C-alpha positions as CSV (number, residue, x, y, z in Angstrom):
1,M,-25.0,-12.9,-31.0
2,A,-21.2,-12.4,-31.1
3,S,-19.5,-12.0,-27.8
4,V,-17.6,-8.8,-27.0
5,V,-14.2,-8.8,-25.4
6,V,-14.3,-5.9,-23.1
7,E,-10.6,-5.8,-22.5
8,E,-9.9,-5.1,-26.1
9,M,-12.2,-2.1,-26.4
10,E,-10.6,1.4,-25.9
11,P,-12.3,3.3,-23.1
12,F,-14.1,6.5,-24.0
13,P,-12.7,9.5,-22.3
14,V,-15.3,11.6,-20.5
15,D,-15.8,15.3,-20.0
16,R,-16.2,17.1,-16.6
17,D,-19.8,15.9,-16.3
18,G,-19.0,12.3,-17.0
19,R,-20.3,12.3,-20.6
20,P,-18.3,10.4,-23.3
21,W,-15.9,12.5,-25.4
22,R,-13.3,11.6,-27.9
23,G,-11.5,14.9,-27.9
24,G,-10.6,17.0,-30.9
25,D,-13.6,18.8,-32.3
26,Q,-16.2,16.2,-31.1
27,R,-18.2,17.2,-28.1
28,P,-20.5,15.0,-26.0
29,E,-24.2,15.2,-26.9
30,G,-25.6,18.3,-25.2
31,G,-22.2,19.4,-24.0
32,K,-20.9,22.9,-24.3
33,E,-17.4,24.0,-25.1
34,G,-16.1,26.1,-22.2
35,C,-13.5,28.8,-22.2
36,G,-10.9,26.3,-20.8
37,D,-11.6,23.9,-23.7
38,R,-11.1,26.6,-26.3
39,F,-7.9,27.7,-24.6
40,Q,-6.6,24.1,-24.7
41,K,-7.5,23.8,-28.4
42,T,-5.6,26.9,-29.1
43,V,-2.6,25.6,-27.2
44,S,-2.7,22.3,-29.1
45,R,-2.8,24.1,-32.5
46,W,0.2,26.3,-31.6
47,M,2.3,23.6,-29.9
48,L,1.5,20.2,-31.5
49,P,1.2,18.6,-34.9
50,E,-2.2,17.5,-36.0
51,N,-1.7,13.8,-35.2
52,S,-1.0,14.6,-31.6
53,R,-3.8,17.0,-30.8
54,D,-6.6,14.6,-30.0
55,T,-4.4,12.7,-27.6
56,Y,-3.5,15.9,-25.8
57,L,-7.1,17.1,-25.6
58,Q,-8.2,13.8,-24.2
59,R,-5.6,13.8,-21.4
60,T,-5.2,17.5,-20.6
61,N,-6.5,18.7,-17.2
62,C,-4.1,21.5,-16.3
63,C,-2.9,19.4,-13.4
64,P,-0.2,20.1,-12.4
65,P,-0.4,23.8,-13.5
66,P,2.5,25.5,-15.3
67,I,4.2,26.1,-11.9
68,F,7.9,26.1,-13.0
69,I,7.8,29.0,-15.4
70,I,5.5,31.0,-13.0
71,L,7.7,30.5,-10.0
72,V,10.9,31.4,-12.0
73,S,9.2,34.6,-13.3
74,I,8.1,35.6,-9.8
75,G,11.6,35.0,-8.5
76,E,13.1,37.2,-11.3
77,L,10.6,39.9,-10.7
78,A,11.2,39.9,-6.9
79,V,15.0,40.2,-7.3
80,F,14.6,43.1,-9.8
81,I,12.3,44.9,-7.4
82,Y,14.7,44.3,-4.5
83,Y,17.6,46.0,-6.4
84,A,15.4,48.7,-7.8
85,V,14.2,49.7,-4.4
86,Q,17.8,49.9,-3.2
87,A,18.9,52.1,-6.1
88,P,18.0,55.8,-6.7
89,Q,14.6,56.3,-8.2
90,D,16.0,57.3,-11.6
91,Q,17.6,53.9,-11.9
92,W,14.4,51.9,-12.1
93,V,14.8,52.1,-15.9
94,T,18.5,51.1,-16.0
95,L,20.1,49.7,-12.8
96,D,23.8,50.2,-12.3
97,E,26.1,49.5,-9.4
98,G,23.6,47.5,-7.4
99,I,23.4,44.7,-9.9
100,W,27.1,44.7,-10.9
101,N,28.0,44.1,-7.2
102,S,25.3,41.5,-6.7
103,P,26.5,38.1,-5.6
104,M,24.2,36.6,-8.3
105,T,25.6,38.5,-11.3
106,Y,28.0,36.5,-13.4
107,R,31.4,38.3,-13.5
108,A,34.6,36.9,-15.0
109,D,36.7,38.0,-12.1
110,R,34.3,36.0,-9.7
111,R,33.7,33.0,-11.8
112,W,35.2,30.7,-9.2
113,E,31.9,31.3,-7.4
114,A,30.2,28.6,-9.4
115,W,26.6,29.5,-8.5
116,R,26.9,32.7,-10.6
117,F,26.8,30.6,-13.8
118,C,23.1,30.0,-13.0
119,S,22.1,32.7,-10.5
120,Y,22.6,35.5,-13.1
121,M,19.2,34.6,-14.5
122,F,17.5,36.4,-11.6
123,V,19.3,39.8,-12.1
124,H,18.2,42.2,-14.8
125,A,19.6,45.5,-15.9
126,G,16.4,47.5,-16.2
127,V,12.6,47.6,-16.7
128,E,12.9,47.0,-20.5
129,H,15.3,44.0,-19.9
130,I,13.1,42.2,-17.4
131,L,9.8,43.0,-19.1
132,G,11.1,41.6,-22.4
133,N,12.3,38.4,-20.8
134,L,9.2,37.9,-18.6
135,V,6.8,38.4,-21.6
136,M,8.6,36.0,-23.8
137,Q,9.1,33.2,-21.2
138,L,5.4,33.4,-20.1
139,L,4.0,33.5,-23.6
140,L,6.1,30.5,-24.6
141,G,6.7,28.8,-21.2
142,I,3.0,28.4,-20.1
143,P,1.7,26.7,-23.2
144,L,4.9,24.6,-23.4
145,E,4.5,23.5,-19.8
146,L,0.8,22.7,-20.3
147,V,1.8,20.3,-23.1
148,H,5.1,18.9,-21.9
149,K,4.9,19.6,-18.1
150,G,7.3,21.3,-15.8
151,F,10.2,18.8,-15.7
152,E,10.8,19.0,-19.5
153,V,10.4,22.8,-19.6
154,G,12.6,23.2,-16.5
155,M,15.3,21.1,-18.0
156,V,15.4,23.0,-21.2
157,Y,15.2,26.4,-19.5
158,M,18.1,25.6,-17.1
159,A,20.1,24.0,-19.8
160,G,19.9,27.3,-21.7
161,V,20.8,29.3,-18.6
162,L,23.9,27.2,-18.0
163,A,24.9,27.0,-21.6
164,G,24.5,30.7,-22.0
165,S,26.9,31.6,-19.1
166,L,29.5,28.9,-20.1
167,A,29.4,30.1,-23.8
168,S,29.9,33.6,-22.6
169,S,32.8,32.6,-20.4
170,I,34.5,31.1,-23.5
171,F,33.7,33.5,-26.3
172,D,33.3,36.7,-24.4
173,P,35.4,36.0,-21.3
174,H,35.8,39.6,-20.0
175,S,32.1,40.6,-20.0
176,A,29.5,40.4,-17.2
177,L,26.2,38.6,-17.6
178,V,22.8,39.4,-16.2
179,G,19.3,38.4,-17.2
180,A,17.3,35.2,-18.1
181,S,18.0,35.4,-21.8
182,G,19.8,32.1,-21.9
183,G,16.7,30.3,-20.6
184,V,14.3,32.3,-22.7
185,Y,16.3,31.6,-25.9
186,A,16.4,27.9,-25.0
187,L,12.6,27.9,-25.0
188,I,12.6,29.9,-28.3
189,G,15.1,27.5,-29.9
190,G,13.2,24.4,-28.9
191,Y,9.9,25.9,-30.1
192,F,11.5,27.1,-33.4
193,M,12.8,23.6,-34.1
194,N,9.4,22.1,-33.4
195,A,7.8,24.6,-35.8
196,V,10.4,23.7,-38.5
197,V,10.3,19.9,-38.1
198,N,6.4,19.8,-37.9
199,F,5.8,22.5,-40.5
200,R,3.9,20.2,-42.9
201,E,1.7,18.9,-40.1
202,M,0.7,22.4,-39.0
203,I,-1.7,24.9,-40.6
204,P,0.5,26.3,-43.4
205,L,-0.1,30.0,-42.6
206,L,0.3,29.3,-38.9
207,G,3.6,27.6,-39.5
208,V,4.9,30.4,-41.6
209,F,3.8,33.0,-39.1
210,R,5.4,31.2,-36.2
211,I,8.8,30.9,-38.0
212,V,8.7,34.5,-39.3
213,A,7.7,35.9,-35.9
214,I,10.5,34.0,-34.1
215,L,13.1,35.1,-36.5
216,A,11.9,38.8,-36.3
217,I,11.9,38.8,-32.5
218,V,15.3,37.1,-32.2
219,G,16.8,39.3,-34.9
220,V,15.7,42.5,-33.2
221,D,16.7,41.4,-29.7
222,V,20.1,40.0,-30.6
223,G,20.8,43.1,-32.8
224,F,20.0,45.4,-29.8
225,A,22.2,43.2,-27.5
226,I,25.1,43.5,-30.0
227,Y,24.7,47.2,-30.2
228,R,24.8,47.5,-26.4
229,R,27.9,45.3,-26.3
230,F,30.0,47.0,-29.0
231,L,28.5,50.4,-29.9
232,S,26.9,51.8,-26.8
233,D,28.6,54.6,-24.9
234,D,27.5,53.4,-21.6
235,T,30.2,53.2,-19.0
236,G,30.9,50.3,-16.6
237,L,30.9,46.6,-17.2
238,K,29.9,45.4,-20.7
239,V,27.1,42.9,-20.8
240,S,27.7,39.9,-23.0
241,F,25.2,38.9,-25.7
242,V,26.7,35.4,-26.2
243,A,24.2,33.9,-23.7
244,H,21.5,34.5,-26.2
245,I,23.3,32.3,-28.7
246,G,24.3,29.7,-26.2
247,G,20.8,29.3,-24.9
248,A,19.4,29.1,-28.4
249,V,21.8,26.3,-29.4
250,A,20.9,24.4,-26.2
251,G,17.2,24.8,-27.0
252,M,17.6,23.7,-30.6
253,S,19.2,20.5,-29.4
254,I,17.8,19.4,-26.0
255,G,14.6,21.5,-26.5
256,Y,14.0,20.0,-29.9
257,V,14.0,16.5,-28.5
258,F,11.7,17.4,-25.5
259,F,9.3,19.6,-27.4
260,S,8.9,17.5,-30.6
261,A,8.4,14.2,-28.8
262,Y,4.9,14.6,-27.2
263,N,3.6,11.4,-25.7
264,Q,6.7,9.4,-26.6
265,K,9.3,7.6,-24.4
266,L,12.4,9.7,-24.7
267,L,14.7,7.1,-23.1
268,K,14.2,4.9,-26.2
269,D,14.8,7.8,-28.6
270,P,18.5,7.9,-29.9
271,R,18.1,11.6,-30.6
272,F,17.7,12.1,-26.8
273,W,20.9,10.4,-26.0
274,I,22.8,12.2,-28.8
275,C,21.7,15.6,-27.5
276,I,22.3,14.8,-23.9
277,A,25.8,13.4,-24.7
278,G,26.6,16.5,-26.8
279,Y,25.5,18.8,-24.0
280,I,27.5,17.0,-21.4
281,I,30.6,17.1,-23.6
282,F,30.1,20.9,-24.0
283,L,29.8,21.3,-20.2
284,I,33.0,19.4,-19.5
285,A,34.9,21.2,-22.2
286,A,33.7,24.6,-20.9
287,V,34.5,23.8,-17.3
288,L,38.0,22.7,-18.3
289,F,38.5,25.9,-20.3
290,N,37.5,28.0,-17.4
291,I,39.9,26.2,-15.1
292,F,43.0,26.0,-17.3
293,L,42.7,28.2,-20.4
294,S,40.5,31.2,-19.7
295,P,42.2,34.6,-20.2
296,A,39.8,36.2,-17.8
297,P,41.3,37.3,-14.4
């Protein structure tokens, strides 16, 4: 009888009851697929190419939970409620003076207060503004964080927030900036690149739907932002739309590397270092522009 080298055999993953399970569509004998298992399968189909799904399903345990995107969303909602309560009741829909005078809003004439380049993400101009951002970042952020965990999603999100404000300070230097659109568009940009790069490995109709849906949402949102910036008759400070573009570019670079490299060591991937180097160069150039060249007061 041939001897078996135990060390060379791959261990069988087990389900919650200790029964062997190889993931994917195979269940342990007598096992039932629960609601959580179906949810994780759906997440894997939307977020991962086919050759990575079994590995994800074998390892997933929702621990840690998607805490980053949830905490950020709670913080943004809390700040909005704070300013809405301070404002007259009819300004719940569109806030005005309260947010423009907020120490968190990005303003060109106060850009020496460096925290504003990130803190503007917590301040929103109205119910429609915050609901749009919260819905998008929760729909994308929670599944992304289940797959890639909080550090990766947090890095992409904050990279988009910072890139959005710096891009606005360069290309639209006289405008104010509120809202989490930079971070949201970073998630969208990274997810879009993942959908494009892994298109052949996804279910074809699902891949087409994802790309078309992203383009439609972005087109409508950016179009509305451009309208508010250039064609709206609203008085007061003009809100920049450039953060959408800056966040999307950050997501399509850094987010692409993080979100398309599941279960891979990023430090050995040259794309990771190229994207990081490009982002750092942009940060340095933007900071120097704001210090020495910006036409803003």
